[in-house]
KETORKOL-880110 format. One line per 4 residues: number of its first residue (from 1); their letters; for each residue x, y, z of C-alpha. Coordinates in Angstrom, 1 decimal. Last residue first. Layout:
BEGIN
NUM = a = X:Y:Z; ...
***
This chain:
BEGIN
240 = qfpp = -60.1:25.1:54.1; -58.8:23.4:51.1; -55.4:24.9:49.7; -56.0:27.3:46.9
236 = ikst = -56.9:25.9:43.5; -54.2:26.4:40.9; -54.2:22.4:40.4; -57.8:22.5:39.0
232 = lfdi = -57.0:25.0:36.6; -53.9:22.8:35.1; -56.1:19.6:34.9; -59.2:21.5:33.5
228 = deqt = -56.8:23.2:30.8; -55.1:19.6:30.3; -58.8:17.8:30.0; -59.1:20.7:26.8
224 = psvr = -61.4:24.2:27.9; -63.9:25.1:25.1; -64.0:28.9:25.4; -66.4:31.7:24.9
220 = ggha = -65.1:34.8:26.4; -62.2:35.5:28.5; -63.5:37.7:31.3; -66.9:37.2:31.9
216 = lmis = -66.8:33.4:30.7; -69.0:31.6:28.6; -68.6:28.3:28.6; -68.9:25.8:25.4
212 = ntql = -70.0:22.6:23.9; -71.2:21.5:27.4; -69.9:18.4:29.1; -72.3:18.8:31.9
208 = sfvk = -69.8:17.2:34.3; -67.7:20.3:34.0; -69.6:22.6:35.5; -70.6:20.6:38.8
204 = dlsa = -66.7:19.5:38.8; -66.3:23.2:38.8; -68.7:24.0:41.3; -67.2:21.3:43.6
200 = kyrn = -63.9:22.6:43.7; -65.1:26.2:44.4; -66.9:24.5:47.4; -63.7:23.4:48.7
196 = pyfv = -61.7:26.6:48.0; -64.1:29.0:49.6; -63.3:32.6:49.6; -61.5:32.2:46.2
192 = pfpp = -60.0:35.5:45.4; -59.3:36.3:42.6; -60.4:33.9:40.2; -59.5:30.2:39.7
188 = ifrg = -57.0:29.9:36.4; -57.4:28.8:32.8; -54.0:29.7:30.7; -53.8:31.8:27.8
184 = kvtv = -52.1:34.3:29.0; -54.5:34.9:32.0; -57.9:33.6:31.6; -60.6:33.6:34.2
180 = mlda = -62.8:30.8:36.0; -65.8:30.9:37.8; -66.1:34.4:37.7; -69.1:34.3:35.5
176 = vyvt = -70.0:30.7:34.9; -72.4:31.1:31.4; -73.1:27.5:30.4; -73.5:25.9:26.7
172 = ssaa = -74.9:23.1:25.2; -77.3:25.0:23.0; -80.3:23.0:24.4; -78.9:22.6:27.6
168 = hyls = -78.7:26.3:28.6; -77.1:26.8:31.8; -76.6:29.9:34.0; -74.1:30.0:36.8
164 = idrd = -74.6:31.0:40.3; -72.2:32.6:43.0; -73.6:33.1:46.4; -70.9:32.6:48.9
160 = thgp = -68.1:34.2:46.7; -65.5:32.9:44.5; -66.7:29.7:45.7; -70.4:29.2:44.9
156 = telv = -71.5:27.3:42.0; -75.5:27.2:42.5; -77.0:26.6:38.9; -79.6:28.2:37.8
152 = qwdp = -81.5:26.9:34.5; -82.1:28.6:31.0; -85.2:26.8:28.6; -87.3:28.3:31.3
148 = fdpi = -87.1:32.0:29.9; -90.0:34.0:31.1; -89.2:33.1:34.8; -85.4:31.5:34.9
144 = adgd = -85.5:28.0:36.0; -84.6:26.2:39.2; -82.2:23.7:39.2; -80.4:25.4:42.1
140 = klyv = -81.9:28.3:43.7; -83.5:31.3:42.5; -84.4:34.6:44.4; -86.8:36.8:42.9
136 = dahl = -87.3:40.9:42.7; -83.7:41.5:43.9; -82.8:44.5:46.2; -79.0:44.1:46.1
132 = rrsy = -77.2:45.6:48.8; -73.5:47.1:48.0; -75.1:50.0:46.4; -72.9:51.1:43.2
128 = wvrk = -70.2:53.0:42.0; -68.4:52.0:39.0; -68.3:55.6:37.4; -66.1:56.1:34.3
124 = pakg = -62.1:56.5:34.2; -60.9:55.8:30.7; -60.1:52.3:29.8; -56.3:51.1:29.2
120 = mrka = -56.9:47.6:29.9; -54.9:48.4:33.1; -57.0:51.3:33.9; -59.7:49.4:34.1
116 = mwka = -58.5:47.0:36.3; -57.8:49.9:38.8; -61.0:51.1:38.5; -62.5:47.5:39.2
112 = laid = -59.9:46.9:41.8; -61.0:50.2:43.7; -64.5:48.9:43.7; -63.7:45.8:45.4
108 = twhm = -61.6:47.4:47.8; -64.8:49.7:48.7; -66.8:47.0:48.9; -64.1:45.1:51.2
104 = migd = -64.7:48.4:53.6; -68.1:48.4:53.3; -68.4:44.1:54.2; -66.1:44.6:56.9
100 = fgky = -67.9:47.3:58.6; -71.1:45.3:58.4; -72.6:42.9:55.2; -70.9:43.3:51.6
96 = wdqd = -72.5:40.1:50.8; -75.8:40.5:52.2; -77.2:37.8:54.2; -78.3:34.1:54.0
92 = aigt = -77.6:33.9:50.1; -79.8:33.0:47.3; -79.3:33.3:44.1; -80.3:36.5:41.8
88 = airc = -83.2:37.9:39.9; -83.7:41.1:38.7; -86.7:42.4:37.2; -87.1:45.0:34.0
84 = gtis = -88.7:48.4:34.1; -86.4:50.1:31.6; -85.3:52.8:33.5; -85.0:51.9:37.1
80 = rlrh = -84.3:48.2:36.2; -81.3:49.4:34.4; -80.0:51.7:37.7; -80.6:48.5:39.9
76 = agga = -78.6:46.2:37.7; -75.4:48.0:36.6; -73.4:47.4:39.5; -74.1:43.6:40.0
72 = hdph = -71.6:41.8:38.0; -68.7:44.0:37.2; -68.7:45.8:40.6; -68.8:42.1:42.6
68 = mhtv = -72.2:40.8:44.1; -72.5:37.3:42.3; -74.6:36.0:39.2; -77.0:38.9:38.9
64 = iiwn = -79.6:37.6:36.4; -81.2:40.6:34.4; -84.5:40.2:33.2; -87.2:41.5:30.7
60 = ldei = -85.3:43.8:28.7; -88.1:44.6:26.2; -88.9:48.1:27.8; -85.3:49.4:26.0
56 = prrl = -87.5:49.2:22.8; -86.1:47.1:20.1; -83.5:48.3:17.1; -81.1:45.6:17.7
52 = tnki = -78.4:47.8:17.3; -79.5:51.1:18.2; -82.1:50.6:20.8; -80.8:47.3:22.6
48 = falv = -77.1:48.5:21.6; -77.6:52.0:23.3; -79.3:50.6:26.6; -76.6:48.1:27.0
44 = agvd = -73.7:50.7:26.4; -75.5:53.2:28.5; -75.6:50.8:31.6; -72.2:49.8:31.1
40 = arsc = -70.3:52.1:33.3; -72.2:50.9:36.2; -71.0:47.3:35.5; -72.7:44.5:34.0
36 = gdll = -75.8:42.8:35.8; -75.3:39.4:34.4; -77.0:37.1:32.1; -78.9:40.3:30.5
32 = mlgh = -82.5:38.8:29.1; -84.3:40.0:26.3; -88.0:39.9:25.1; -90.8:38.0:23.1
28 = qyev = -88.8:37.4:20.2; -85.7:36.1:22.0; -82.3:37.8:22.4; -79.7:37.1:25.0
24 = lyis = -77.4:39.5:26.4; -74.2:38.6:27.5; -71.7:40.8:28.8; -68.0:40.3:28.5
20 = qiyg = -66.2:42.5:31.3; -64.0:45.4:32.0; -66.0:48.3:30.5; -68.0:45.7:28.6
16 = eihh = -67.7:44.2:25.0; -71.0:42.8:24.2; -71.7:39.1:23.1; -75.1:38.5:21.8
12 = lthd = -76.9:35.3:21.9; -79.7:34.6:19.4; -82.9:32.8:20.3; -85.0:30.3:18.9
8 = anaq = -82.9:28.0:16.9; -79.4:29.4:17.8; -77.7:32.3:16.3; -74.5:33.5:17.7
4 = vqtm = -73.2:37.2:17.7; -70.2:38.7:18.4; -70.0:42.4:19.4; -67.0:44.9:19.7
***
């Protein structure tokens, strides 16, 4: 299932991924993925570009990786090796899955991705990926994305130490990845929130934009009310 939103100079395609939403931005001069998908989504992304958009897969110019979890970074390296695109991500001091503890957390996150797929009734697929991201460009808060300067990076940590969101002022929309998720029609924080104080600041940053819509990796395109925001904020874990 795909959804399409046409804007003045680009089209935003919302594609159902293996365990998350995929957002592909189409301009005449090229394509950009707003996240790195999962390893299981690589074939679906390539097929969509070739068969639905009827464009060469080499038209995929950029993949933006918002953070290192399996459904956000898992397909990036493979897609780059096939299409020749470049990968951009946020700036962090060290690898997210660093050291022995990082290896164990990487395995755990992959197991959780497999569990989520089973819970969603999806057939088992390969989701293993490298625990280290080798990006071409590292972007900080306020930077414009190369070749797509109308998209701006926002640093929105909390879920992890390196989460970024992608803001498009002209269409009053922002992609926030896992900054919030929907469960039974309510907005709640993701699991886990490693840095509650940073997470609260990131929510405040996003909501201060007063966009018309927010794109979620798990929940689609939404427009939270003040009641939704208050409920979400009430569920933030105690500050550390």
